[in-house]
C-alpha positions, 0 to 999 in steps of 0.5 A, spaced: 500 500 500 502 506 498 504 511 503 500 517 504 502 523 500 499 530 498 502 534 493 500 542 492 503 546 487 503 554 487 507 560 486 511 562 492 512 569 494 518 570 490 514 568 484 517 562 483 514 555 483 513 552 489 511 544 491 508 543 498 508 535 500 505 533 506 505 525 508 511 520 507 515 520 501 518 513 499 518 508 493 511 507 493 509 514 491 516 517 489 513 517 482 508 522 484 513 527 487 517 526 480 511 528 476 509 534 480 516 537 480 516 536 473 510 539 472 511 545 477 518 546 473 514 546 466 520 544 462 524 551 464 530 551 469 527 556 473 528 556 481 523 552 485 522 551 492 520 544 495 516 545 502 517 538 506 516 542 512 511 536 514 514 530 511 518 526 517 519 520 512 523 520 506 527 514 503 532 514 498 528 514 492 525 521 495 532 523 496 534 521 489 528 524 486 531 531 489 538 530 487 535 529 480 531 535 480 536 539 483 540 538 476 534 540 472 533 547 475 538 553 476 536 553 484 533 548 488 530 551 495 528 545 500 524 547 506 525 541 510 522 538 517 528 539 522 528 531 523 531 530 516 536 536 516 541 532 518 540 526 513 539 530 507 546 534 509 549 527 510 547 525 503 550 531 500 544 534 498 546 541 501 551 541 496 546 542 490 540 545 493 539 550 499 536 547 505 532 551 510 530 548 517 522 549 518 521 553 523 518 550 530 511 553 529 511 549 522 512 543 526 506 538 526 510 533 531 
């Protein structure tokens, strides 16, 4: 059974596309994330923000999708749940994307 994942796209305050994810990202639903990221970027290299502030589980498939998308845009800004900051830093994602820890008020723990 796929992990529960809800994805929403809109435009951030900077005018760039933003994808907000709620739930968990793993192999069972990563194709959904990849499709939404591609649609939000609309075939351009325009910077994009991915809000993962309420995502507390992200497996290697999700991490790989983020790395792949970082190669397709000129700026990837990821707002990440505090529980995932260390993991994403260890993977080296902070070398190809800007990681921002979600504010404590954004934490739905």
